[in-house]
mmCIF entry with sequence, helices, sheets and N, C-alpha, C, O atoms, coordinates in Angstrom:
data_MODEL
# 
_entry.id   MODEL 
# 
_entity.id                         1 
_entity.type                       polymer 
_entity.pdbx_number_of_molecules   1 
# 
_entity_poly.entity_id                      1 
_entity_poly.type                           'polypeptide(L)' 
_entity_poly.nstd_linkage                   no 
_entity_poly.nstd_monomer                   no 
_entity_poly.pdbx_seq_one_letter_code       MIDHLGIAVSDFERAKKFYQQALAPLGYAVVMEGGAEHGHTPA 
_entity_poly.pdbx_seq_one_letter_code_can   MIDHLGIAVSDFERAKKFYQQALAPLGYAVVMEGGAEHGHTPA 
_entity_poly.pdbx_strand_id                 A 
# 
loop_
_entity_poly_seq.entity_id 
_entity_poly_seq.num 
_entity_poly_seq.mon_id 
_entity_poly_seq.hetero 
1 1  MET n 
1 2  ILE n 
1 3  ASP n 
1 4  HIS n 
1 5  LEU n 
1 6  GLY n 
1 7  ILE n 
1 8  ALA n 
1 9  VAL n 
1 10 SER n 
1 11 ASP n 
1 12 PHE n 
1 13 GLU n 
1 14 ARG n 
1 15 ALA n 
1 16 LYS n 
1 17 LYS n 
1 18 PHE n 
1 19 TYR n 
1 20 GLN n 
1 21 GLN n 
1 22 ALA n 
1 23 LEU n 
1 24 ALA n 
1 25 PRO n 
1 26 LEU n 
1 27 GLY n 
1 28 TYR n 
1 29 ALA n 
1 30 VAL n 
1 31 VAL n 
1 32 MET n 
1 33 GLU n 
1 34 GLY n 
1 35 GLY n 
1 36 ALA n 
1 37 GLU n 
1 38 HIS n 
1 39 GLY n 
1 40 HIS n 
1 41 THR n 
1 42 PRO n 
1 43 ALA n 
# 
_struct_asym.id          A 
_struct_asym.entity_id   1 
# 
loop_
_struct_conf.conf_type_id 
_struct_conf.id 
_struct_conf.pdbx_PDB_helix_id 
_struct_conf.beg_label_comp_id 
_struct_conf.beg_label_asym_id 
_struct_conf.beg_label_seq_id 
_struct_conf.pdbx_beg_PDB_ins_code 
_struct_conf.end_label_comp_id 
_struct_conf.end_label_asym_id 
_struct_conf.end_label_seq_id 
_struct_conf.pdbx_end_PDB_ins_code 
_struct_conf.beg_auth_comp_id 
_struct_conf.beg_auth_asym_id 
_struct_conf.beg_auth_seq_id 
_struct_conf.end_auth_comp_id 
_struct_conf.end_auth_asym_id 
_struct_conf.end_auth_seq_id 
_struct_conf.pdbx_PDB_helix_class 
_struct_conf.details 
_struct_conf.pdbx_PDB_helix_length 
HELX_P HELX_P1 AA1 PHE A 12 ? LEU A 23 ? PHE A 12 LEU A 23 1 ? 12 
HELX_P HELX_P2 AA2 ALA A 24 ? LEU A 26 ? ALA A 24 LEU A 26 5 ? 3  
# 
_struct_conf_type.id          HELX_P 
_struct_conf_type.criteria    ? 
_struct_conf_type.reference   ? 
# 
_struct_sheet.id               AA1 
_struct_sheet.type             ? 
_struct_sheet.number_strands   2 
_struct_sheet.details          ? 
# 
_struct_sheet_order.sheet_id     AA1 
_struct_sheet_order.range_id_1   1 
_struct_sheet_order.range_id_2   2 
_struct_sheet_order.offset       ? 
_struct_sheet_order.sense        anti-parallel 
# 
loop_
_struct_sheet_range.sheet_id 
_struct_sheet_range.id 
_struct_sheet_range.beg_label_comp_id 
_struct_sheet_range.beg_label_asym_id 
_struct_sheet_range.beg_label_seq_id 
_struct_sheet_range.pdbx_beg_PDB_ins_code 
_struct_sheet_range.end_label_comp_id 
_struct_sheet_range.end_label_asym_id 
_struct_sheet_range.end_label_seq_id 
_struct_sheet_range.pdbx_end_PDB_ins_code 
_struct_sheet_range.beg_auth_comp_id 
_struct_sheet_range.beg_auth_asym_id 
_struct_sheet_range.beg_auth_seq_id 
_struct_sheet_range.end_auth_comp_id 
_struct_sheet_range.end_auth_asym_id 
_struct_sheet_range.end_auth_seq_id 
AA1 1 TYR A 28 ? GLY A 34 ? TYR A 28 GLY A 34 
AA1 2 GLU A 37 ? PRO A 42 ? GLU A 37 PRO A 42 
# 
loop_
_atom_site.group_PDB 
_atom_site.id 
_atom_site.type_symbol 
_atom_site.label_atom_id 
_atom_site.label_alt_id 
_atom_site.label_comp_id 
_atom_site.label_asym_id 
_atom_site.label_entity_id 
_atom_site.label_seq_id 
_atom_site.pdbx_PDB_ins_code 
_atom_site.Cartn_x 
_atom_site.Cartn_y 
_atom_site.Cartn_z 
_atom_site.occupancy 
_atom_site.B_iso_or_equiv 
_atom_site.pdbx_formal_charge 
_atom_site.auth_seq_id 
_atom_site.auth_comp_id 
_atom_site.auth_asym_id 
_atom_site.auth_atom_id 
_atom_site.pdbx_PDB_model_num 
ATOM 1   N N  . MET A 1 1  ? 118.872 78.472  114.822 1.00 0.00 ? 1  MET A N  1 
ATOM 2   C CA . MET A 1 1  ? 119.359 79.652  114.188 1.00 0.00 ? 1  MET A CA 1 
ATOM 3   C C  . MET A 1 1  ? 119.564 80.710  115.266 1.00 0.00 ? 1  MET A C  1 
ATOM 4   O O  . MET A 1 1  ? 118.682 80.966  116.085 1.00 0.00 ? 1  MET A O  1 
ATOM 5   N N  . ILE A 1 2  ? 120.736 81.310  115.246 1.00 0.00 ? 2  ILE A N  1 
ATOM 6   C CA . ILE A 1 2  ? 121.090 82.424  116.222 1.00 0.00 ? 2  ILE A CA 1 
ATOM 7   C C  . ILE A 1 2  ? 120.626 83.695  115.587 1.00 0.00 ? 2  ILE A C  1 
ATOM 8   O O  . ILE A 1 2  ? 121.014 83.988  114.456 1.00 0.00 ? 2  ILE A O  1 
ATOM 9   N N  . ASP A 1 3  ? 119.812 84.464  116.263 1.00 0.00 ? 3  ASP A N  1 
ATOM 10  C CA . ASP A 1 3  ? 119.320 85.746  115.780 1.00 0.00 ? 3  ASP A CA 1 
ATOM 11  C C  . ASP A 1 3  ? 120.325 86.892  115.941 1.00 0.00 ? 3  ASP A C  1 
ATOM 12  O O  . ASP A 1 3  ? 120.576 87.631  114.989 1.00 0.00 ? 3  ASP A O  1 
ATOM 13  N N  . HIS A 1 4  ? 120.891 87.041  117.120 1.00 0.00 ? 4  HIS A N  1 
ATOM 14  C CA . HIS A 1 4  ? 121.838 88.079  117.385 1.00 0.00 ? 4  HIS A CA 1 
ATOM 15  C C  . HIS A 1 4  ? 122.947 87.563  118.337 1.00 0.00 ? 4  HIS A C  1 
ATOM 16  O O  . HIS A 1 4  ? 122.693 86.737  119.215 1.00 0.00 ? 4  HIS A O  1 
ATOM 17  N N  . LEU A 1 5  ? 124.112 88.047  118.148 1.00 0.00 ? 5  LEU A N  1 
ATOM 18  C CA . LEU A 1 5  ? 125.258 87.658  119.005 1.00 0.00 ? 5  LEU A CA 1 
ATOM 19  C C  . LEU A 1 5  ? 126.198 88.895  119.019 1.00 0.00 ? 5  LEU A C  1 
ATOM 20  O O  . LEU A 1 5  ? 126.493 89.486  117.980 1.00 0.00 ? 5  LEU A O  1 
ATOM 21  N N  . GLY A 1 6  ? 126.627 89.237  120.170 1.00 0.00 ? 6  GLY A N  1 
ATOM 22  C CA . GLY A 1 6  ? 127.595 90.306  120.309 1.00 0.00 ? 6  GLY A CA 1 
ATOM 23  C C  . GLY A 1 6  ? 128.918 89.797  120.807 1.00 0.00 ? 6  GLY A C  1 
ATOM 24  O O  . GLY A 1 6  ? 129.011 88.983  121.726 1.00 0.00 ? 6  GLY A O  1 
ATOM 25  N N  . ILE A 1 7  ? 129.949 90.320  120.150 1.00 0.00 ? 7  ILE A N  1 
ATOM 26  C CA . ILE A 1 7  ? 131.390 89.931  120.529 1.00 0.00 ? 7  ILE A CA 1 
ATOM 27  C C  . ILE A 1 7  ? 132.177 91.191  120.520 1.00 0.00 ? 7  ILE A C  1 
ATOM 28  O O  . ILE A 1 7  ? 132.258 91.872  119.498 1.00 0.00 ? 7  ILE A O  1 
ATOM 29  N N  . ALA A 1 8  ? 132.771 91.524  121.657 1.00 0.00 ? 8  ALA A N  1 
ATOM 30  C CA . ALA A 1 8  ? 133.678 92.707  121.855 1.00 0.00 ? 8  ALA A CA 1 
ATOM 31  C C  . ALA A 1 8  ? 135.052 92.320  121.269 1.00 0.00 ? 8  ALA A C  1 
ATOM 32  O O  . ALA A 1 8  ? 135.562 91.226  121.513 1.00 0.00 ? 8  ALA A O  1 
ATOM 33  N N  . VAL A 1 9  ? 135.611 93.214  120.519 1.00 0.00 ? 9  VAL A N  1 
ATOM 34  C CA . VAL A 1 9  ? 136.862 93.020  119.878 1.00 0.00 ? 9  VAL A CA 1 
ATOM 35  C C  . VAL A 1 9  ? 137.771 94.255  120.033 1.00 0.00 ? 9  VAL A C  1 
ATOM 36  O O  . VAL A 1 9  ? 137.254 95.366  120.158 1.00 0.00 ? 9  VAL A O  1 
ATOM 37  N N  . SER A 1 10 ? 139.054 94.102  120.030 1.00 0.00 ? 10 SER A N  1 
ATOM 38  C CA . SER A 1 10 ? 139.968 95.250  120.129 1.00 0.00 ? 10 SER A CA 1 
ATOM 39  C C  . SER A 1 10 ? 140.371 95.759  118.768 1.00 0.00 ? 10 SER A C  1 
ATOM 40  O O  . SER A 1 10 ? 140.780 96.914  118.654 1.00 0.00 ? 10 SER A O  1 
ATOM 41  N N  . ASP A 1 11 ? 140.274 94.935  117.709 1.00 0.00 ? 11 ASP A N  1 
ATOM 42  C CA . ASP A 1 11 ? 140.679 95.366  116.428 1.00 0.00 ? 11 ASP A CA 1 
ATOM 43  C C  . ASP A 1 11 ? 139.495 94.970  115.495 1.00 0.00 ? 11 ASP A C  1 
ATOM 44  O O  . ASP A 1 11 ? 139.415 93.842  115.009 1.00 0.00 ? 11 ASP A O  1 
ATOM 45  N N  . PHE A 1 12 ? 138.586 95.946  115.271 1.00 0.00 ? 12 PHE A N  1 
ATOM 46  C CA . PHE A 1 12 ? 137.364 95.681  114.532 1.00 0.00 ? 12 PHE A CA 1 
ATOM 47  C C  . PHE A 1 12 ? 137.696 95.107  113.064 1.00 0.00 ? 12 PHE A C  1 
ATOM 48  O O  . PHE A 1 12 ? 137.192 94.054  112.673 1.00 0.00 ? 12 PHE A O  1 
ATOM 49  N N  . GLU A 1 13 ? 138.514 95.815  112.336 1.00 0.00 ? 13 GLU A N  1 
ATOM 50  C CA . GLU A 1 13 ? 138.790 95.455  110.956 1.00 0.00 ? 13 GLU A CA 1 
ATOM 51  C C  . GLU A 1 13 ? 139.353 93.983  110.855 1.00 0.00 ? 13 GLU A C  1 
ATOM 52  O O  . GLU A 1 13 ? 138.984 93.206  109.974 1.00 0.00 ? 13 GLU A O  1 
ATOM 53  N N  . ARG A 1 14 ? 140.224 93.682  111.776 1.00 0.00 ? 14 ARG A N  1 
ATOM 54  C CA . ARG A 1 14 ? 140.843 92.355  111.772 1.00 0.00 ? 14 ARG A CA 1 
ATOM 55  C C  . ARG A 1 14 ? 139.753 91.285  112.168 1.00 0.00 ? 14 ARG A C  1 
ATOM 56  O O  . ARG A 1 14 ? 139.675 90.213  111.567 1.00 0.00 ? 14 ARG A O  1 
ATOM 57  N N  . ALA A 1 15 ? 138.959 91.609  113.154 1.00 0.00 ? 15 ALA A N  1 
ATOM 58  C CA . ALA A 1 15 ? 137.859 90.642  113.536 1.00 0.00 ? 15 ALA A CA 1 
ATOM 59  C C  . ALA A 1 15 ? 136.785 90.510  112.409 1.00 0.00 ? 15 ALA A C  1 
ATOM 60  O O  . ALA A 1 15 ? 136.244 89.432  112.161 1.00 0.00 ? 15 ALA A O  1 
ATOM 61  N N  . LYS A 1 16 ? 136.528 91.580  111.793 1.00 0.00 ? 16 LYS A N  1 
ATOM 62  C CA . LYS A 1 16 ? 135.523 91.599  110.662 1.00 0.00 ? 16 LYS A CA 1 
ATOM 63  C C  . LYS A 1 16 ? 136.013 90.631  109.524 1.00 0.00 ? 16 LYS A C  1 
ATOM 64  O O  . LYS A 1 16 ? 135.269 89.777  109.042 1.00 0.00 ? 16 LYS A O  1 
ATOM 65  N N  . LYS A 1 17 ? 137.252 90.814  109.148 1.00 0.00 ? 17 LYS A N  1 
ATOM 66  C CA . LYS A 1 17 ? 137.828 89.955  108.126 1.00 0.00 ? 17 LYS A CA 1 
ATOM 67  C C  . LYS A 1 17 ? 137.791 88.448  108.543 1.00 0.00 ? 17 LYS A C  1 
ATOM 68  O O  . LYS A 1 17 ? 137.468 87.569  107.744 1.00 0.00 ? 17 LYS A O  1 
ATOM 69  N N  . PHE A 1 18 ? 138.143 88.199  109.846 1.00 0.00 ? 18 PHE A N  1 
ATOM 70  C CA . PHE A 1 18 ? 138.163 86.873  110.295 1.00 0.00 ? 18 PHE A CA 1 
ATOM 71  C C  . PHE A 1 18 ? 136.763 86.250  110.222 1.00 0.00 ? 18 PHE A C  1 
ATOM 72  O O  . PHE A 1 18 ? 136.589 85.172  109.653 1.00 0.00 ? 18 PHE A O  1 
ATOM 73  N N  . TYR A 1 19 ? 135.786 86.919  110.789 1.00 0.00 ? 19 TYR A N  1 
ATOM 74  C CA . TYR A 1 19 ? 134.457 86.369  110.762 1.00 0.00 ? 19 TYR A CA 1 
ATOM 75  C C  . TYR A 1 19 ? 133.735 86.318  109.458 1.00 0.00 ? 19 TYR A C  1 
ATOM 76  O O  . TYR A 1 19 ? 132.838 85.498  109.260 1.00 0.00 ? 19 TYR A O  1 
ATOM 77  N N  . GLN A 1 20 ? 134.120 87.190  108.567 1.00 0.00 ? 20 GLN A N  1 
ATOM 78  C CA . GLN A 1 20 ? 133.637 87.111  107.150 1.00 0.00 ? 20 GLN A CA 1 
ATOM 79  C C  . GLN A 1 20 ? 134.071 85.821  106.535 1.00 0.00 ? 20 GLN A C  1 
ATOM 80  O O  . GLN A 1 20 ? 133.270 85.112  105.924 1.00 0.00 ? 20 GLN A O  1 
ATOM 81  N N  . GLN A 1 21 ? 135.357 85.501  106.691 1.00 0.00 ? 21 GLN A N  1 
ATOM 82  C CA . GLN A 1 21 ? 135.988 84.295  106.137 1.00 0.00 ? 21 GLN A CA 1 
ATOM 83  C C  . GLN A 1 21 ? 135.477 83.047  106.811 1.00 0.00 ? 21 GLN A C  1 
ATOM 84  O O  . GLN A 1 21 ? 135.228 82.037  106.153 1.00 0.00 ? 21 GLN A O  1 
ATOM 85  N N  . ALA A 1 22 ? 135.314 83.108  108.146 1.00 0.00 ? 22 ALA A N  1 
ATOM 86  C CA . ALA A 1 22 ? 134.828 81.954  108.936 1.00 0.00 ? 22 ALA A CA 1 
ATOM 87  C C  . ALA A 1 22 ? 133.393 81.639  108.680 1.00 0.00 ? 22 ALA A C  1 
ATOM 88  O O  . ALA A 1 22 ? 133.009 80.469  108.691 1.00 0.00 ? 22 ALA A O  1 
ATOM 89  N N  . LEU A 1 23 ? 132.559 82.669  108.442 1.00 0.00 ? 23 LEU A N  1 
ATOM 90  C CA . LEU A 1 23 ? 131.131 82.457  108.321 1.00 0.00 ? 23 LEU A CA 1 
ATOM 91  C C  . LEU A 1 23 ? 130.658 82.329  106.812 1.00 0.00 ? 23 LEU A C  1 
ATOM 92  O O  . LEU A 1 23 ? 129.512 81.952  106.569 1.00 0.00 ? 23 LEU A O  1 
ATOM 93  N N  . ALA A 1 24 ? 131.485 82.624  105.879 1.00 0.00 ? 24 ALA A N  1 
ATOM 94  C CA . ALA A 1 24 ? 131.146 82.544  104.460 1.00 0.00 ? 24 ALA A CA 1 
ATOM 95  C C  . ALA A 1 24 ? 130.764 81.120  104.051 1.00 0.00 ? 24 ALA A C  1 
ATOM 96  O O  . ALA A 1 24 ? 129.791 80.974  103.312 1.00 0.00 ? 24 ALA A O  1 
ATOM 97  N N  . PRO A 1 25 ? 131.486 80.019  104.492 1.00 0.00 ? 25 PRO A N  1 
ATOM 98  C CA . PRO A 1 25 ? 131.081 78.778  104.116 1.00 0.00 ? 25 PRO A CA 1 
ATOM 99  C C  . PRO A 1 25 ? 129.718 78.326  104.631 1.00 0.00 ? 25 PRO A C  1 
ATOM 100 O O  . PRO A 1 25 ? 129.124 77.390  104.097 1.00 0.00 ? 25 PRO A O  1 
ATOM 101 N N  . LEU A 1 26 ? 129.233 78.987  105.660 1.00 0.00 ? 26 LEU A N  1 
ATOM 102 C CA . LEU A 1 26 ? 127.944 78.704  106.238 1.00 0.00 ? 26 LEU A CA 1 
ATOM 103 C C  . LEU A 1 26 ? 126.826 79.564  105.643 1.00 0.00 ? 26 LEU A C  1 
ATOM 104 O O  . LEU A 1 26 ? 125.678 79.514  106.085 1.00 0.00 ? 26 LEU A O  1 
ATOM 105 N N  . GLY A 1 27 ? 127.203 80.379  104.598 1.00 0.00 ? 27 GLY A N  1 
ATOM 106 C CA . GLY A 1 27 ? 126.219 81.220  103.894 1.00 0.00 ? 27 GLY A CA 1 
ATOM 107 C C  . GLY A 1 27 ? 125.975 82.566  104.541 1.00 0.00 ? 27 GLY A C  1 
ATOM 108 O O  . GLY A 1 27 ? 125.015 83.254  104.193 1.00 0.00 ? 27 GLY A O  1 
ATOM 109 N N  . TYR A 1 28 ? 126.830 82.955  105.479 1.00 0.00 ? 28 TYR A N  1 
ATOM 110 C CA . TYR A 1 28 ? 126.627 84.288  106.107 1.00 0.00 ? 28 TYR A CA 1 
ATOM 111 C C  . TYR A 1 28 ? 127.393 85.378  105.429 1.00 0.00 ? 28 TYR A C  1 
ATOM 112 O O  . TYR A 1 28 ? 128.493 85.155  104.925 1.00 0.00 ? 28 TYR A O  1 
ATOM 113 N N  . ALA A 1 29 ? 126.826 86.555  105.409 1.00 0.00 ? 29 ALA A N  1 
ATOM 114 C CA . ALA A 1 29 ? 127.509 87.694  104.729 1.00 0.00 ? 29 ALA A CA 1 
ATOM 115 C C  . ALA A 1 29 ? 127.060 88.984  105.491 1.00 0.00 ? 29 ALA A C  1 
ATOM 116 O O  . ALA A 1 29 ? 126.015 89.029  106.140 1.00 0.00 ? 29 ALA A O  1 
ATOM 117 N N  . VAL A 1 30 ? 127.923 90.018  105.361 1.00 0.00 ? 30 VAL A N  1 
ATOM 118 C CA . VAL A 1 30 ? 127.549 91.288  105.952 1.00 0.00 ? 30 VAL A CA 1 
ATOM 119 C C  . VAL A 1 30 ? 126.343 91.882  105.186 1.00 0.00 ? 30 VAL A C  1 
ATOM 120 O O  . VAL A 1 30 ? 126.339 91.908  103.955 1.00 0.00 ? 30 VAL A O  1 
ATOM 121 N N  . VAL A 1 31 ? 125.331 92.351  105.920 1.00 0.00 ? 31 VAL A N  1 
ATOM 122 C CA . VAL A 1 31 ? 124.178 92.889  105.236 1.00 0.00 ? 31 VAL A CA 1 
ATOM 123 C C  . VAL A 1 31 ? 123.984 94.426  105.704 1.00 0.00 ? 31 VAL A C  1 
ATOM 124 O O  . VAL A 1 31 ? 123.256 95.183  105.061 1.00 0.00 ? 31 VAL A O  1 
ATOM 125 N N  . MET A 1 32 ? 124.619 94.805  106.760 1.00 0.00 ? 32 MET A N  1 
ATOM 126 C CA . MET A 1 32 ? 124.539 96.200  107.159 1.00 0.00 ? 32 MET A CA 1 
ATOM 127 C C  . MET A 1 32 ? 125.726 96.574  108.025 1.00 0.00 ? 32 MET A C  1 
ATOM 128 O O  . MET A 1 32 ? 126.275 95.724  108.727 1.00 0.00 ? 32 MET A O  1 
ATOM 129 N N  . GLU A 1 33 ? 126.134 97.852  107.983 1.00 0.00 ? 33 GLU A N  1 
ATOM 130 C CA . GLU A 1 33 ? 127.176 98.320  108.833 1.00 0.00 ? 33 GLU A CA 1 
ATOM 131 C C  . GLU A 1 33 ? 126.816 99.791  109.192 1.00 0.00 ? 33 GLU A C  1 
ATOM 132 O O  . GLU A 1 33 ? 126.277 100.551 108.387 1.00 0.00 ? 33 GLU A O  1 
ATOM 133 N N  . GLY A 1 34 ? 127.150 100.126 110.446 1.00 0.00 ? 34 GLY A N  1 
ATOM 134 C CA . GLY A 1 34 ? 126.899 101.502 110.814 1.00 0.00 ? 34 GLY A CA 1 
ATOM 135 C C  . GLY A 1 34 ? 127.073 101.665 112.316 1.00 0.00 ? 34 GLY A C  1 
ATOM 136 O O  . GLY A 1 34 ? 126.743 100.771 113.094 1.00 0.00 ? 34 GLY A O  1 
ATOM 137 N N  . GLY A 1 35 ? 127.600 102.827 112.712 1.00 0.00 ? 35 GLY A N  1 
ATOM 138 C CA . GLY A 1 35 ? 127.674 103.129 114.136 1.00 0.00 ? 35 GLY A CA 1 
ATOM 139 C C  . GLY A 1 35 ? 128.607 102.090 114.862 1.00 0.00 ? 35 GLY A C  1 
ATOM 140 O O  . GLY A 1 35 ? 129.626 101.658 114.324 1.00 0.00 ? 35 GLY A O  1 
ATOM 141 N N  . ALA A 1 36 ? 128.203 101.728 116.085 1.00 0.00 ? 36 ALA A N  1 
ATOM 142 C CA . ALA A 1 36 ? 128.993 100.818 116.848 1.00 0.00 ? 36 ALA A CA 1 
ATOM 143 C C  . ALA A 1 36 ? 128.555 99.358  116.666 1.00 0.00 ? 36 ALA A C  1 
ATOM 144 O O  . ALA A 1 36 ? 129.170 98.448  117.222 1.00 0.00 ? 36 ALA A O  1 
ATOM 145 N N  . GLU A 1 37 ? 127.511 99.145  115.901 1.00 0.00 ? 37 GLU A N  1 
ATOM 146 C CA . GLU A 1 37 ? 126.950 97.874  115.678 1.00 0.00 ? 37 GLU A CA 1 
ATOM 147 C C  . GLU A 1 37 ? 126.956 97.422  114.256 1.00 0.00 ? 37 GLU A C  1 
ATOM 148 O O  . GLU A 1 37 ? 126.701 98.247  113.379 1.00 0.00 ? 37 GLU A O  1 
ATOM 149 N N  . HIS A 1 38 ? 127.221 96.205  113.957 1.00 0.00 ? 38 HIS A N  1 
ATOM 150 C CA . HIS A 1 38 ? 127.339 95.684  112.599 1.00 0.00 ? 38 HIS A CA 1 
ATOM 151 C C  . HIS A 1 38 ? 126.596 94.363  112.544 1.00 0.00 ? 38 HIS A C  1 
ATOM 152 O O  . HIS A 1 38 ? 126.591 93.628  113.532 1.00 0.00 ? 38 HIS A O  1 
ATOM 153 N N  . GLY A 1 39 ? 125.985 94.046  111.453 1.00 0.00 ? 39 GLY A N  1 
ATOM 154 C CA . GLY A 1 39 ? 125.143 92.804  111.417 1.00 0.00 ? 39 GLY A CA 1 
ATOM 155 C C  . GLY A 1 39 ? 125.565 91.837  110.402 1.00 0.00 ? 39 GLY A C  1 
ATOM 156 O O  . GLY A 1 39 ? 126.135 92.252  109.393 1.00 0.00 ? 39 GLY A O  1 
ATOM 157 N N  . HIS A 1 40 ? 125.327 90.516  110.580 1.00 0.00 ? 40 HIS A N  1 
ATOM 158 C CA . HIS A 1 40 ? 125.563 89.443  109.605 1.00 0.00 ? 40 HIS A CA 1 
ATOM 159 C C  . HIS A 1 40 ? 124.239 88.665  109.557 1.00 0.00 ? 40 HIS A C  1 
ATOM 160 O O  . HIS A 1 40 ? 123.490 88.636  110.534 1.00 0.00 ? 40 HIS A O  1 
ATOM 161 N N  . THR A 1 41 ? 123.990 88.095  108.513 1.00 0.00 ? 41 THR A N  1 
ATOM 162 C CA . THR A 1 41 ? 122.791 87.251  108.329 1.00 0.00 ? 41 THR A CA 1 
ATOM 163 C C  . THR A 1 41 ? 123.079 86.339  107.195 1.00 0.00 ? 41 THR A C  1 
ATOM 164 O O  . THR A 1 41 ? 123.952 86.620  106.374 1.00 0.00 ? 41 THR A O  1 
ATOM 165 N N  . PRO A 1 42 ? 122.326 85.187  107.122 1.00 0.00 ? 42 PRO A N  1 
ATOM 166 C CA . PRO A 1 42 ? 122.475 84.307  105.966 1.00 0.00 ? 42 PRO A CA 1 
ATOM 167 C C  . PRO A 1 42 ? 122.208 85.069  104.636 1.00 0.00 ? 42 PRO A C  1 
ATOM 168 O O  . PRO A 1 42 ? 121.308 85.904  104.549 1.00 0.00 ? 42 PRO A O  1 
ATOM 169 N N  . ALA A 1 43 ? 123.010 84.751  103.633 1.00 0.00 ? 43 ALA A N  1 
ATOM 170 C CA . ALA A 1 43 ? 122.849 85.432  102.303 1.00 0.00 ? 43 ALA A CA 1 
ATOM 171 C C  . ALA A 1 43 ? 121.656 84.873  101.591 1.00 0.00 ? 43 ALA A C  1 
ATOM 172 O O  . ALA A 1 43 ? 121.347 85.298  100.478 1.00 0.00 ? 43 ALA A O  1 
# 
């Protein structure tokens, strides 16, 4: 299990949509957002 991972992106909204779609089949979902950092964890 990966606890934390940071990825720098130039278009946050586009990257967020991509990772939400890519990680959903693995059971991951957004659980918090705020400031410059955002988190995902298994649902």
